[in-house]
Structure formats: structure tokens, C-alpha cells
C-alpha atoms as an extended CHARMM CRD file, in Angstrom:
* protein
*
       155  EXT
         1         1  UNK       CA             70.7170000000      -63.9850000000       45.3080000000  PROA      1               0.0000000000
         2         2  UNK       CA             68.5940000000      -60.9320000000       44.7710000000  PROA      2               0.0000000000
         3         3  UNK       CA             65.5840000000      -62.8850000000       43.7970000000  PROA      3               0.0000000000
         4         4  UNK       CA             65.0500000000      -64.0650000000       47.3970000000  PROA      4               0.0000000000
         5         5  UNK       CA             64.9180000000      -60.4810000000       48.6180000000  PROA      5               0.0000000000
         6         6  UNK       CA             61.5410000000      -60.2030000000       46.6470000000  PROA      6               0.0000000000
         7         7  UNK       CA             60.0550000000      -62.1240000000       49.4460000000  PROA      7               0.0000000000
         8         8  UNK       CA             61.2070000000      -59.3470000000       51.9990000000  PROA      8               0.0000000000
         9         9  UNK       CA             58.4150000000      -57.5320000000       53.8110000000  PROA      9               0.0000000000
        10        10  UNK       CA             60.6240000000      -54.3300000000       54.6520000000  PROA      10              0.0000000000
        11        11  UNK       CA             59.9250000000      -51.4700000000       52.4940000000  PROA      11              0.0000000000
        12        12  UNK       CA             63.6290000000      -50.2720000000       52.9480000000  PROA      12              0.0000000000
        13        13  UNK       CA             64.8840000000      -53.6520000000       51.6820000000  PROA      13              0.0000000000
        14        14  UNK       CA             62.5120000000      -53.4960000000       48.5100000000  PROA      14              0.0000000000
        15        15  UNK       CA             63.5810000000      -49.8750000000       48.0110000000  PROA      15              0.0000000000
        16        16  UNK       CA             67.0340000000      -50.7670000000       47.9130000000  PROA      16              0.0000000000
        17        17  UNK       CA             66.5670000000      -53.7680000000       45.5340000000  PROA      17              0.0000000000
        18        18  UNK       CA             64.7550000000      -51.4960000000       43.3520000000  PROA      18              0.0000000000
        19        19  UNK       CA             66.5570000000      -48.6510000000       43.4530000000  PROA      19              0.0000000000
        20        20  UNK       CA             68.6530000000      -49.1130000000       40.3710000000  PROA      20              0.0000000000
        21        21  UNK       CA             66.6680000000      -50.9020000000       37.8880000000  PROA      21              0.0000000000
        22        22  UNK       CA             68.7530000000      -50.6700000000       35.0980000000  PROA      22              0.0000000000
        23        23  UNK       CA             71.3580000000      -52.8560000000       37.2610000000  PROA      23              0.0000000000
        24        24  UNK       CA             68.8450000000      -55.5310000000       38.3830000000  PROA      24              0.0000000000
        25        25  UNK       CA             66.5980000000      -55.9260000000       35.1130000000  PROA      25              0.0000000000
        26        26  UNK       CA             69.1260000000      -57.9120000000       33.2280000000  PROA      26              0.0000000000
        27        27  UNK       CA             69.5060000000      -60.0820000000       36.4750000000  PROA      27              0.0000000000
        28        28  UNK       CA             65.9620000000      -60.6010000000       36.8610000000  PROA      28              0.0000000000
        29        29  UNK       CA             65.3020000000      -61.3020000000       33.1770000000  PROA      29              0.0000000000
        30        30  UNK       CA             68.2450000000      -63.7870000000       33.1110000000  PROA      30              0.0000000000
        31        31  UNK       CA             66.0430000000      -66.0740000000       35.4330000000  PROA      31              0.0000000000
        32        32  UNK       CA             62.3900000000      -64.8080000000       34.3630000000  PROA      32              0.0000000000
        33        33  UNK       CA             60.8630000000      -67.9520000000       35.8510000000  PROA      33              0.0000000000
        34        34  UNK       CA             62.2490000000      -67.6760000000       39.2910000000  PROA      34              0.0000000000
        35        35  UNK       CA             61.6050000000      -63.9450000000       39.3490000000  PROA      35              0.0000000000
        36        36  UNK       CA             57.9900000000      -64.5700000000       38.4240000000  PROA      36              0.0000000000
        37        37  UNK       CA             57.6940000000      -67.5880000000       40.8420000000  PROA      37              0.0000000000
        38        38  UNK       CA             59.1320000000      -65.3560000000       43.6860000000  PROA      38              0.0000000000
        39        39  UNK       CA             57.3120000000      -62.2520000000       42.9770000000  PROA      39              0.0000000000
        40        40  UNK       CA             53.8900000000      -64.0400000000       42.5680000000  PROA      40              0.0000000000
        41        41  UNK       CA             54.7280000000      -65.8750000000       46.0460000000  PROA      41              0.0000000000
        42        42  UNK       CA             55.5740000000      -62.5330000000       47.7560000000  PROA      42              0.0000000000
        43        43  UNK       CA             52.2860000000      -60.8000000000       46.4080000000  PROA      43              0.0000000000
        44        44  UNK       CA             50.0070000000      -63.7680000000       47.2900000000  PROA      44              0.0000000000
        45        45  UNK       CA             51.5400000000      -65.3190000000       50.3320000000  PROA      45              0.0000000000
        46        46  UNK       CA             49.8510000000      -62.7970000000       52.8700000000  PROA      46              0.0000000000
        47        47  UNK       CA             46.2900000000      -61.9260000000       52.9580000000  PROA      47              0.0000000000
        48        48  UNK       CA             46.8550000000      -58.3890000000       53.5010000000  PROA      48              0.0000000000
        49        49  UNK       CA             50.1500000000      -56.8430000000       52.0400000000  PROA      49              0.0000000000
        50        50  UNK       CA             51.2570000000      -53.1940000000       53.0040000000  PROA      50              0.0000000000
        51        51  UNK       CA             50.1590000000      -51.1040000000       50.0430000000  PROA      51              0.0000000000
        52        52  UNK       CA             53.5590000000      -49.3390000000       49.4670000000  PROA      52              0.0000000000
        53        53  UNK       CA             55.0740000000      -52.9970000000       49.1650000000  PROA      53              0.0000000000
        54        54  UNK       CA             52.7000000000      -53.7710000000       46.3640000000  PROA      54              0.0000000000
        55        55  UNK       CA             53.3860000000      -50.2860000000       44.7270000000  PROA      55              0.0000000000
        56        56  UNK       CA             57.1370000000      -51.1330000000       44.7110000000  PROA      56              0.0000000000
        57        57  UNK       CA             56.6850000000      -54.4030000000       42.9990000000  PROA      57              0.0000000000
        58        58  UNK       CA             54.1060000000      -53.2100000000       40.7160000000  PROA      58              0.0000000000
        59        59  UNK       CA             55.8910000000      -49.9360000000       39.4410000000  PROA      59              0.0000000000
        60        60  UNK       CA             59.4660000000      -51.7510000000       38.9350000000  PROA      60              0.0000000000
        61        61  UNK       CA             57.2590000000      -54.6510000000       37.0350000000  PROA      61              0.0000000000
        62        62  UNK       CA             55.3550000000      -52.2940000000       34.6740000000  PROA      62              0.0000000000
        63        63  UNK       CA             58.1670000000      -49.7320000000       34.3820000000  PROA      63              0.0000000000
        64        64  UNK       CA             61.2050000000      -51.9250000000       33.7280000000  PROA      64              0.0000000000
        65        65  UNK       CA             60.6130000000      -55.7850000000       33.7060000000  PROA      65              0.0000000000
        66        66  UNK       CA             57.7180000000      -56.0970000000       31.5850000000  PROA      66              0.0000000000
        67        67  UNK       CA             59.1140000000      -54.1240000000       28.6960000000  PROA      67              0.0000000000
        68        68  UNK       CA             62.2860000000      -56.4560000000       28.8150000000  PROA      68              0.0000000000
        69        69  UNK       CA             60.6380000000      -59.5960000000       28.5060000000  PROA      69              0.0000000000
        70        70  UNK       CA             59.3360000000      -61.6560000000       25.4320000000  PROA      70              0.0000000000
        71        71  UNK       CA             55.7060000000      -62.3560000000       24.7620000000  PROA      71              0.0000000000
        72        72  UNK       CA             55.4510000000      -65.6620000000       26.7010000000  PROA      72              0.0000000000
        73        73  UNK       CA             56.8560000000      -64.5560000000       29.6190000000  PROA      73              0.0000000000
        74        74  UNK       CA             54.4420000000      -61.4720000000       29.6740000000  PROA      74              0.0000000000
        75        75  UNK       CA             51.6800000000      -63.8640000000       29.3210000000  PROA      75              0.0000000000
        76        76  UNK       CA             53.1520000000      -65.5580000000       32.4230000000  PROA      76              0.0000000000
        77        77  UNK       CA             53.2210000000      -62.1460000000       34.2300000000  PROA      77              0.0000000000
        78        78  UNK       CA             49.6510000000      -61.6470000000       33.3110000000  PROA      78              0.0000000000
        79        79  UNK       CA             48.2790000000      -64.9610000000       34.5420000000  PROA      79              0.0000000000
        80        80  UNK       CA             50.5720000000      -65.2330000000       37.6380000000  PROA      80              0.0000000000
        81        81  UNK       CA             50.9750000000      -61.6450000000       38.7220000000  PROA      81              0.0000000000
        82        82  UNK       CA             48.1860000000      -59.5480000000       37.2130000000  PROA      82              0.0000000000
        83        83  UNK       CA             45.0440000000      -61.6420000000       37.1350000000  PROA      83              0.0000000000
        84        84  UNK       CA             44.9920000000      -62.2490000000       40.7260000000  PROA      84              0.0000000000
        85        85  UNK       CA             44.4850000000      -58.4950000000       41.4200000000  PROA      85              0.0000000000
        86        86  UNK       CA             41.7850000000      -57.6770000000       38.9340000000  PROA      86              0.0000000000
        87        87  UNK       CA             38.7600000000      -58.5640000000       40.8920000000  PROA      87              0.0000000000
        88        88  UNK       CA             37.7510000000      -56.4730000000       44.0050000000  PROA      88              0.0000000000
        89        89  UNK       CA             37.5660000000      -57.8150000000       47.3740000000  PROA      89              0.0000000000
        90        90  UNK       CA             37.3230000000      -56.3560000000       50.7220000000  PROA      90              0.0000000000
        91        91  UNK       CA             40.8770000000      -56.7890000000       51.7730000000  PROA      91              0.0000000000
        92        92  UNK       CA             42.2010000000      -55.8560000000       48.1830000000  PROA      92              0.0000000000
        93        93  UNK       CA             40.0060000000      -53.1910000000       47.2400000000  PROA      93              0.0000000000
        94        94  UNK       CA             42.4310000000      -50.1660000000       47.2970000000  PROA      94              0.0000000000
        95        95  UNK       CA             45.2840000000      -52.6000000000       45.6000000000  PROA      95              0.0000000000
        96        96  UNK       CA             42.8550000000      -53.8800000000       42.8570000000  PROA      96              0.0000000000
        97        97  UNK       CA             42.2650000000      -50.1180000000       42.2180000000  PROA      97              0.0000000000
        98        98  UNK       CA             46.0050000000      -49.5540000000       42.1100000000  PROA      98              0.0000000000
        99        99  UNK       CA             46.4450000000      -52.5740000000       39.6050000000  PROA      99              0.0000000000
       100       100  UNK       CA             43.4720000000      -51.3400000000       37.3070000000  PROA      100             0.0000000000
       101       101  UNK       CA             45.0000000000      -47.9260000000       37.2730000000  PROA      101             0.0000000000
       102       102  UNK       CA             48.6170000000      -49.4340000000       35.9580000000  PROA      102             0.0000000000
       103       103  UNK       CA             46.7490000000      -51.4380000000       33.6180000000  PROA      103             0.0000000000
       104       104  UNK       CA             45.0260000000      -48.4770000000       32.1500000000  PROA      104             0.0000000000
       105       105  UNK       CA             48.4940000000      -46.4990000000       32.0340000000  PROA      105             0.0000000000
       106       106  UNK       CA             50.9900000000      -49.0010000000       31.4640000000  PROA      106             0.0000000000
       107       107  UNK       CA             50.1780000000      -52.7300000000       30.4060000000  PROA      107             0.0000000000
       108       108  UNK       CA             47.2500000000      -51.8810000000       27.8730000000  PROA      108             0.0000000000
       109       109  UNK       CA             49.5260000000      -49.3210000000       25.9290000000  PROA      109             0.0000000000
       110       110  UNK       CA             52.0890000000      -52.0030000000       25.4440000000  PROA      110             0.0000000000
       111       111  UNK       CA             51.8660000000      -54.8410000000       23.1910000000  PROA      111             0.0000000000
       112       112  UNK       CA             53.2690000000      -58.2840000000       23.2770000000  PROA      112             0.0000000000
       113       113  UNK       CA             50.8610000000      -60.1760000000       25.2160000000  PROA      113             0.0000000000
       114       114  UNK       CA             47.8080000000      -61.8490000000       23.6400000000  PROA      114             0.0000000000
       115       115  UNK       CA             46.4820000000      -62.1710000000       27.1550000000  PROA      115             0.0000000000
       116       116  UNK       CA             46.2250000000      -58.4740000000       27.5710000000  PROA      116             0.0000000000
       117       117  UNK       CA             43.5110000000      -58.7420000000       24.8410000000  PROA      117             0.0000000000
       118       118  UNK       CA             40.8510000000      -59.9460000000       27.3980000000  PROA      118             0.0000000000
       119       119  UNK       CA             41.4660000000      -56.5930000000       29.1980000000  PROA      119             0.0000000000
       120       120  UNK       CA             40.4660000000      -54.4480000000       26.4060000000  PROA      120             0.0000000000
       121       121  UNK       CA             38.1200000000      -51.6040000000       27.6550000000  PROA      121             0.0000000000
       122       122  UNK       CA             38.0440000000      -53.0920000000       31.1920000000  PROA      122             0.0000000000
       123       123  UNK       CA             40.6390000000      -50.3870000000       32.8290000000  PROA      123             0.0000000000
       124       124  UNK       CA             38.0440000000      -47.8730000000       31.6350000000  PROA      124             0.0000000000
       125       125  UNK       CA             35.2390000000      -49.8140000000       32.8600000000  PROA      125             0.0000000000
       126       126  UNK       CA             36.4300000000      -50.2560000000       36.0040000000  PROA      126             0.0000000000
       127       127  UNK       CA             37.5270000000      -46.2520000000       36.2460000000  PROA      127             0.0000000000
       128       128  UNK       CA             34.2020000000      -45.4830000000       35.5500000000  PROA      128             0.0000000000
       129       129  UNK       CA             32.4400000000      -47.3260000000       38.1280000000  PROA      129             0.0000000000
       130       130  UNK       CA             35.3010000000      -47.3010000000       40.8790000000  PROA      130             0.0000000000
       131       131  UNK       CA             33.7880000000      -44.0710000000       42.4110000000  PROA      131             0.0000000000
       132       132  UNK       CA             30.7260000000      -44.9340000000       44.2910000000  PROA      132             0.0000000000
       133       133  UNK       CA             27.5370000000      -42.8970000000       44.6930000000  PROA      133             0.0000000000
       134       134  UNK       CA             27.1420000000      -41.6930000000       48.5500000000  PROA      134             0.0000000000
       135       135  UNK       CA             24.9540000000      -44.3180000000       50.1380000000  PROA      135             0.0000000000
       136       136  UNK       CA             25.5200000000      -47.0400000000       47.4110000000  PROA      136             0.0000000000
       137       137  UNK       CA             26.3200000000      -50.2630000000       49.0750000000  PROA      137             0.0000000000
       138       138  UNK       CA             30.1960000000      -50.5700000000       48.7480000000  PROA      138             0.0000000000
       139       139  UNK       CA             30.0150000000      -54.4250000000       48.5880000000  PROA      139             0.0000000000
       140       140  UNK       CA             27.3820000000      -54.5280000000       46.2390000000  PROA      140             0.0000000000
       141       141  UNK       CA             29.3750000000      -51.8510000000       44.1140000000  PROA      141             0.0000000000
       142       142  UNK       CA             32.4390000000      -54.0780000000       43.9780000000  PROA      142             0.0000000000
       143       143  UNK       CA             30.3770000000      -57.2970000000       42.9580000000  PROA      143             0.0000000000
       144       144  UNK       CA             28.9640000000      -55.1050000000       40.3090000000  PROA      144             0.0000000000
       145       145  UNK       CA             32.4690000000      -54.0930000000       38.9260000000  PROA      145             0.0000000000
       146       146  UNK       CA             33.6310000000      -57.5690000000       39.1730000000  PROA      146             0.0000000000
       147       147  UNK       CA             30.4050000000      -58.9780000000       37.2140000000  PROA      147             0.0000000000
       148       148  UNK       CA             31.1120000000      -56.0120000000       34.6200000000  PROA      148             0.0000000000
       149       149  UNK       CA             34.8320000000      -56.8220000000       34.3940000000  PROA      149             0.0000000000
       150       150  UNK       CA             34.4250000000      -60.6820000000       33.8770000000  PROA      150             0.0000000000
       151       151  UNK       CA             31.3500000000      -60.3130000000       31.5260000000  PROA      151             0.0000000000
       152       152  UNK       CA             33.6190000000      -57.8980000000       29.3820000000  PROA      152             0.0000000000
       153       153  UNK       CA             36.6270000000      -60.3200000000       29.5960000000  PROA      153             0.0000000000
       154       154  UNK       CA             34.3590000000      -63.2720000000       28.5510000000  PROA      154             0.0000000000
       155       155  UNK       CA             32.6630000000      -61.0830000000       25.7370000000  PROA      155             0.0000000000
């Protein structure tokens, strides 16, 4: 079963899996719940994933799977896949930057998820703050960005 391959930690296997997105998207969409559960487990089961693995998953998700799904599935994707990657931590800093970049470029431009309304304006807020001043406390900057994002989402 192809969905089980989402758990693979070898880049080559994932590249082969996503190599033909036109062929795999109908298969994944045929069992959206299993795809989302497996992808969520793959992304959240290890404290420090290789960035290129995360990029492969999110690139496919944003470009092919998301546009092929309905609103309810998109809400589930938001809550189970995107949301855990929206706040900065030391171990996920670069991954979170990448996810926010995708949110700004791909997800915010697309409609069909009420959950994305929470993110209105957040990607631009993160982008504006993500480049720290020289000498600034990096951890404090991440905390400040997280506070700004959570305040905007709550607002």
C-alpha cells in the first residue's frame, strides 16, 4: 500500500512516491483519512525530521493533494498537518519558516477551508519578523513571533 510508504525516512523512497503526483493523488484522495493520519504520524513521530523529507511532503500536499480535496478534508489537513508546524521551536525553526512560506504562497491563496481564515495576515507578519537584527536574542525573537501569531489568530 502506497500510504504506508509515507512513513519511510529515506528521501529516495519519498521522491519515488511523489514522482508522479497525477497518478498518486487519486489514490490518496480515495482514502483521505488514512493519507492524513499517515502523513501526520510521519511528520510528528520524530522530534527532528530531515528538512528535505518535510519539504517533499509539504510540497506535494500544497500543490496536489490540497487542491484535490473538499473543505472538510482541508480543515482536517489544517488541524492535523499544518497547525503543528506554525509555532517556532529551536528544533523546528527552519521547518516552521518553510511552512509559513508555503502558507503565504500556496494555502492563503486558495479558498475552501474555514480554518485558513485564522491565518489571514499571519504569513506576512512572520515574514516581516523572521529576519532577526544582529545581536538580537534568537530565542526571544522566536517567542515574540509566536506571541504575535497567536495574538493575530485569536484576534
